[in-house]
C-alpha positions as CSV (number, residue, x, y, z in Angstrom):
1,M,32.6,8.1,6.9
2,D,35.2,6.5,8.9
3,R,34.6,2.6,9.1
4,R,34.8,2.9,13.1
5,I,32.4,5.6,13.3
6,R,29.9,3.8,11.2
7,K,30.3,0.8,13.0
8,T,29.8,3.0,16.5
9,Q,26.8,4.4,15.0
10,E,25.3,0.9,14.0
11,A,26.0,-0.3,17.3
12,I,24.3,2.8,19.0
13,K,21.1,2.5,16.5
14,M,20.7,-1.2,16.8
15,A,20.8,-0.6,20.8
16,V,17.7,1.8,20.8
17,I,16.0,-0.5,18.4
18,E,16.5,-3.3,20.7
19,L,15.4,-1.5,23.9
20,M,12.2,0.0,22.3
21,I,10.9,-3.6,21.8
22,E,11.4,-4.1,25.5
23,K,9.9,-0.9,26.9
24,E,8.5,2.4,26.2
25,F,11.0,4.9,24.6
26,D,10.2,7.6,27.6
27,Q,11.3,5.1,29.8
28,I,14.8,4.4,27.9
29,T,17.9,6.4,29.1
30,I,21.2,7.0,27.5
31,Q,22.6,4.8,30.2
32,D,20.8,1.9,28.7
33,I,21.7,2.8,25.2
34,S,25.1,3.0,26.5
35,D,25.1,-0.3,28.2
36,R,23.5,-2.4,25.3
37,A,25.6,-0.9,22.6
38,D,28.9,-1.3,24.8
39,V,30.1,2.1,24.2
40,S,30.4,5.2,26.7
41,R,27.9,8.0,27.5
42,R,30.5,10.4,26.0
43,T,30.5,8.4,22.8
44,I,26.9,8.5,22.4
45,Y,27.0,12.6,22.7
46,L,29.8,12.8,20.2
47,H,27.1,11.7,17.6
48,Y,23.9,12.8,18.9
49,M,22.7,15.5,21.2
50,D,20.1,13.1,23.2
51,K,18.1,10.1,22.7
52,F,15.6,12.2,20.9
53,D,17.9,13.2,18.3
54,L,19.1,9.7,17.8
55,L,15.8,8.6,17.3
56,D,14.9,11.5,14.7
57,K,18.1,10.6,12.5
58,L,17.3,6.6,12.9
59,I,13.8,7.3,11.4
60,E,14.9,10.0,8.9
61,E,17.4,7.3,7.5
62,H,14.6,4.8,7.0
63,I,12.4,7.5,5.4
64,D,15.0,8.5,3.2
65,D,15.5,5.1,2.2
66,L,12.1,4.4,1.4
67,R,11.6,7.8,-0.8
68,N,15.0,6.8,-2.6
69,I,13.2,3.6,-3.5
70,C,10.1,5.1,-4.7
71,E,12.2,7.5,-7.0
72,S,14.1,4.8,-8.2
73,T,11.0,2.8,-9.8
74,D,10.3,2.8,-13.3
75,D,7.7,5.5,-14.5
76,D,5.1,2.8,-15.6
77,A,5.2,0.8,-12.3
78,D,1.9,0.5,-10.7
79,Y,1.2,0.3,-7.0
80,R,1.8,-3.4,-6.7
81,D,5.3,-3.0,-8.1
82,A,5.8,-0.2,-5.5
83,G,4.1,-2.1,-2.8
84,L,6.4,-5.0,-3.5
85,L,9.5,-2.7,-3.1
86,W,8.1,-1.2,0.5
87,F,7.2,-4.7,1.9
88,E,10.6,-6.1,1.0
89,Y,12.2,-3.1,2.6
90,F,10.0,-3.6,5.5
91,E,10.7,-7.1,5.8
92,S,14.7,-6.8,5.4
93,H,14.4,-4.0,8.4
94,S,11.9,-6.1,10.3
95,L,13.4,-5.1,13.6
96,F,13.3,-1.6,13.3
97,F,9.6,-1.8,12.1
98,S,8.8,-3.8,14.8
99,A,9.9,-1.8,17.6
100,L,8.5,1.2,15.8
101,L,5.1,0.1,14.9
102,T,4.2,-1.9,17.9
103,S,2.3,-0.8,20.9
104,K,5.8,0.1,22.4
105,G,6.9,2.2,19.4
106,S,6.9,5.6,18.7
107,L,3.9,7.6,17.9
108,F,6.3,10.2,16.4
109,F,7.5,7.6,13.8
110,R,3.7,6.5,12.9
111,N,3.1,10.5,12.0
112,R,6.2,10.4,9.8
113,F,5.4,7.0,8.4
114,L,2.0,8.4,7.4
115,A,3.3,11.6,6.0
116,F,5.5,9.5,3.7
117,F,2.6,7.4,2.2
118,I,0.3,10.5,2.0
119,Q,3.3,12.2,-0.2
120,E,3.9,9.2,-2.2
121,L,0.2,8.9,-3.2
122,E,-0.2,12.7,-4.1
123,K,2.9,12.3,-6.3
124,E,1.4,9.6,-7.7
125,N,-2.1,11.3,-8.2
126,N,-0.5,14.5,-9.6
127,M,-2.2,16.4,-7.1
128,S,-0.9,19.9,-8.3
129,E,-2.2,23.4,-7.6
130,G,-3.7,23.6,-10.9
131,S,-5.7,20.5,-10.3
132,N,-9.5,20.8,-11.0
133,Q,-10.4,22.0,-6.9
134,G,-13.8,19.6,-6.9
135,L,-11.5,16.6,-8.1
136,A,-8.7,17.4,-5.8
137,D,-10.8,17.7,-2.7
138,G,-12.2,14.5,-3.4
139,V,-9.0,12.9,-4.1
140,N,-7.2,14.5,-0.9
141,V,-9.9,12.8,1.3
142,D,-9.4,9.5,-0.2
143,I,-5.5,9.8,-0.1
144,Q,-5.8,10.7,3.9
145,F,-7.9,7.5,4.2
146,L,-5.9,5.2,2.3
147,G,-2.6,6.3,3.8
148,A,-3.8,5.8,7.4
149,A,-5.2,2.4,6.0
150,I,-1.5,1.5,4.7
151,V,0.2,2.1,8.2
152,G,-2.9,0.3,9.8
153,V,-2.1,-2.8,7.5
154,V,1.9,-2.4,7.9
155,E,1.3,-2.5,11.7
156,W,-1.1,-5.5,11.5
157,W,1.7,-7.1,9.6
158,F,4.3,-6.6,12.0
159,K,1.9,-7.2,15.2
160,N,0.7,-10.8,14.0
161,G,4.4,-11.8,13.0
162,R,4.6,-11.0,9.4
163,P,1.8,-14.1,8.6
164,L,1.9,-13.5,4.8
165,S,4.4,-13.0,2.2
166,P,5.7,-9.4,1.0
167,S,4.5,-10.2,-2.4
168,F,1.1,-11.1,-1.2
169,M,0.7,-8.2,0.9
170,A,1.9,-5.9,-2.3
171,W,-0.8,-7.6,-4.3
172,R,-3.4,-7.0,-2.2
173,V,-2.2,-3.4,-0.9
174,G,-1.4,-2.5,-4.6
175,A,-4.7,-3.9,-5.8
176,L,-7.0,-1.9,-3.2
177,L,-5.1,1.3,-4.1
178,E,-5.8,0.9,-7.6
179,R,-9.2,0.1,-6.9
180,N,-10.1,3.2,-4.8
181,L,-8.0,5.6,-6.7
182,D,-8.5,5.0,-10.1
183,A,-12.2,4.3,-9.6
184,D,-12.5,7.5,-7.9
185,L,-10.7,9.4,-10.1
186,R,-13.1,8.2,-13.1
187,L,-16.1,8.9,-10.4
188,H,-14.9,12.3,-9.6
189,E,-14.3,13.1,-13.4
190,G,-18.0,11.8,-14.3
191,D,-19.2,14.0,-11.5
192,F,-17.4,17.0,-12.9
193,H,-18.8,16.0,-16.4
194,Q,-22.2,15.7,-15.0
195,T,-22.6,19.1,-13.0
196,T,-21.5,20.7,-16.3
197,S,-24.1,19.2,-18.4
198,V,-26.7,20.0,-15.7
199,I,-25.7,23.7,-15.3
200,Y,-25.8,23.7,-19.0
201,E,-29.2,22.1,-19.2
202,T,-30.5,24.3,-16.4
203,G,-29.3,27.6,-18.3
204,R,-31.2,26.4,-21.4
205,Q,-34.5,25.8,-19.6
206,S,-34.2,29.0,-18.0
207,D,-33.8,30.6,-21.4
208,C,-37.2,28.8,-22.9
209,T,-39.1,29.7,-19.5
210,R,-38.1,33.4,-20.0
211,A,-38.9,33.6,-23.8
212,P,-42.8,33.3,-23.6
213,H,-42.9,35.8,-20.5
214,S,-40.9,38.4,-22.6
215,S,-43.2,37.5,-25.7
216,A,-46.5,38.0,-23.3
217,V,-45.0,41.4,-22.0
218,R,-44.7,42.8,-25.9
219,D,-47.9,41.6,-27.0
220,T,-49.4,43.7,-24.1
């Protein structure tokens, strides 16, 4: 991409981020963005269809960056390692996340943000179609809950001016994820084996209770 085009796009994106900190996205006009970025309206329309297309591309850019960060981590990395990469990225792009996660931010972004975390947690827990259905259902519920919890924690972090370091946040969030998902996995596996044992024992008891009745019938 030409350096001038990149510089223009960065100015436009920065303008919309700054404006979203100041007011609701619905109240922002193309003229507002034009004035803040010091570019013409025509220039904005050369790069984006409208302000919604601009926001969509801006969000997708950051989600793609986060996804690439996750894919570049070592296979033996745990939730705390991944969490540190997340929170360091959040901090280095604090203006964007502050704008999008505060009350004046975009609900659309929050939903995309949540979808990203759920997808990453599903991948980490190998939620494939071949998984045991009972186990998959239980872990899916936990992943939905924990994904929303992560988004909530990140919102709290930004709304309160990032009072704790990225390393501390990564340590706490990572520990909570490991504690809940790993323990839940063991719990559901235990339930599965226990249920199998109960079914087996119930079958044996049924055979035992049927045997005397059958003998009595033959005796008569």
